[in-house]
N, C-alpha and C positions, 0 to 999 in steps of 0.2 A: 503494500497500501503506498503510494503517492504523495506527500502534500507541501505545496506550494501556495506561493500566492503572485496573479498580478494587481504587482505596486510602483510607483515607481519610486529608485531607484541611480539619482543623479542621472544629469543632461546624457550622460555617454556611455551607462549601459540599457539594454537590453528587460521593457517592461516584466517580460517575464523569464528574472532569471532565475528567480527561488523555485522554478520551473523546468528551467531546461537542467539546472546541473544533476541534482538529485534523479532528474532521471532520465541522464542522461550513463551517468551511476545504475542503477537500473538495471534496466536495455543491457549494462556489461555488464550485472552480476550473471543476471538473465538466460544467458546467454556463456555460462563457464562451472551452473549449477544445474537441479534439482528445481530450484525456481520460480513459482507461478509473480508473474507481476501484473498486479490489476491497473485499470488507467488513471492515471493521474491524477486528482484532486486539483486544480490547474486557481478557487481560490478561493484564500484564507483571510486572517484575523487582522487586515490592517487599518487601525484602526488610524495608529500612530500620523501615519502619512497621505488620509484623505485630502490633505488640500490639494494634491499635487496630484495633477491633469496625468488620465489614463487610470490610479489606483478603480477599483472594485471592487472595496471588504462585506465582508458577509459579517453578520453577528455571531458575539461571542456561544448562546446559546444555538442559532442554529446551527455552528457549527459542529454541537457537540452532536446534535442528534446528528444528521451526516456522517458522525462517523462513527460516531456506535452502533449505524443502523449497519454502516456497508464489515464493524466489528463483528460485529452479533451473523449476520449475513453469512461470513470466510467462518467462520467457527458451525457455522449448524452443516458447515458441509462436511462435517470431524475433522476438519487441520485443528492442531494444538499450539501454531507458534504461526505469528504476524509480527511481519517485522513490517513499522513503522519508517520509513523516509524520510525526516522530515528537513522541508524545507528555509521554513523560516519561521522564525524567535515566536511571531505571534503566534500561531500553531501551536502550542506545547500547553499552553492552559487546557483549552479544549483537549488536544490529542488525552490527555493525563486524566483528565475529570469525563470522557467515554472510556478510556478503555480501566474504572475498573467497576461500572460497571459488570462493561462490558463481559472481561476477565474474572470479573464475581464468584462466576454455579461453572464447573467442571473441571476436567481436565486442560487450560485453556491463557496460554501466554500468552499476553501486550508487550514487544520492547519494540519500544521507542528511542531516532535514532536520530538527535538531530545533527546531522552530516557533518557540519562548519564546525562543528565541536565537538562532536565527538567519535572523530574520524582526523587520522593525519597529523596528528598532535606532531608525530617531531618530525615530520615534514616539512612543517611548520615552521616551526620554528627552527630548521635549517635553510630556507628560502628567504619569509619573511622580513623587509626592515623596518613594518610601522604595523603596528598593530593593527592586527583588524576590525571592518566596522563592519557596515552595511557602503553598496556597492565602495567599500574599501582596496584593500594592496591584495590581499587574497581575494574576495573574488572578482574580485577587476582579471584578477591574472588566471582565474581556472576560468570565467569566458572563453579568455580570449585562446585559452587552447580547447576548449572544446565550441565555443559558433563565433568566432574573432569577427562574422562579418556581424555583431550584430554588435563590434562593442568602437568606438568615436575616440577614443584616444584625445580628442584634439577638443576633445570638449570637461575633457577630465582637472575636475582642479580636488582641494582639500578642503573639509572647514572638516571643524572636530571638537566638538561644546562638554565640558568638561562642568561638572556636580556633583559637590557630595553625597546631597541626597537623590532618592529615583523622583519623578515629577509628571502629573500626567494631568495633564492643560490640553482643551482642546483650545484655550487662547493662544498657548504661548509655541503652538508646534513647528510653526515655524521657527520661530527665534532659539529651539532646542532642535532641531534637525531641518539643517540650511541646506537652498538645490535636497532634499532628498537625500542626503548621505550623511552617512559619518565616517571620515579618515582620511587617507590621503594615497589614493590610484595614480598618483604619480609615477611610480617605483614596479610597477604589475608589471609584468613579462610574461607570456604563453609556455614558456617553460618553467616557470615556477607553479604556473598552472599546471604541466604534467606533474611536476615530485606531484606536489598536491593529491590528484585523483588518480596520481596509479599509485600511491597507499590506501586510497580510503576505500580504494578497489577494493586492496588485496585485505585488509580486515577488514570491511562488507562477506571476500568472498568464505573469509574463518568464521564470518557468525554464524555464514549456512551453514558448512557443515561440520559445528558445535548443534545451531537445532539438529539436523540432520541423524546425530547419534543422538538425540534426544535430552543435547545437555542443553542448561543454560546458562551461560557465560558471567560465573559467579567466582568470583577468587576468590578464596578460601582465605584469612591468616589467620 
């Protein structure tokens, strides 16, 4: 199950960046394992970017119901494990709530992989020169590798707003996320993106292999 979002990513990246990247990974994984891939869910909770053109945001309560219905539908057919390859941070609360209900009964497990955060940690540390963010060096590099035709580096600018606290404000969205981005994409390269995506793919294959053996990715200390 692949989840993403249709939202602004500065002026240098595609609106569908959060859809394209996890879908690319999922298709590659499916070709190299016995995993089945559902059609990507292209919309998510993008409230933070609602003021920017092109963004389509789904209300969280609606998302929970959609995600939950899909998860239950998968489990109804006898599957024990469902991997959610999530490409958008705003979806995390809704996915978590949906999974709690879907996996409440029976021998069922939902594994939520927020791929930009959970995968390719060592590759990111090795190649990234600036901190990650939204439409920043990391995400820009990844899309340059996967779909270079959808990246316009002549439009790439740096914006990073720092705050000690979490601020939720519809009135100040433009100030908190100038140009619908957070970070510095100017050092992005296709090679950096390739390194990140290849390691992410390796880790996902390892996860699928574990699940096929009936093992959850748990480390006991």
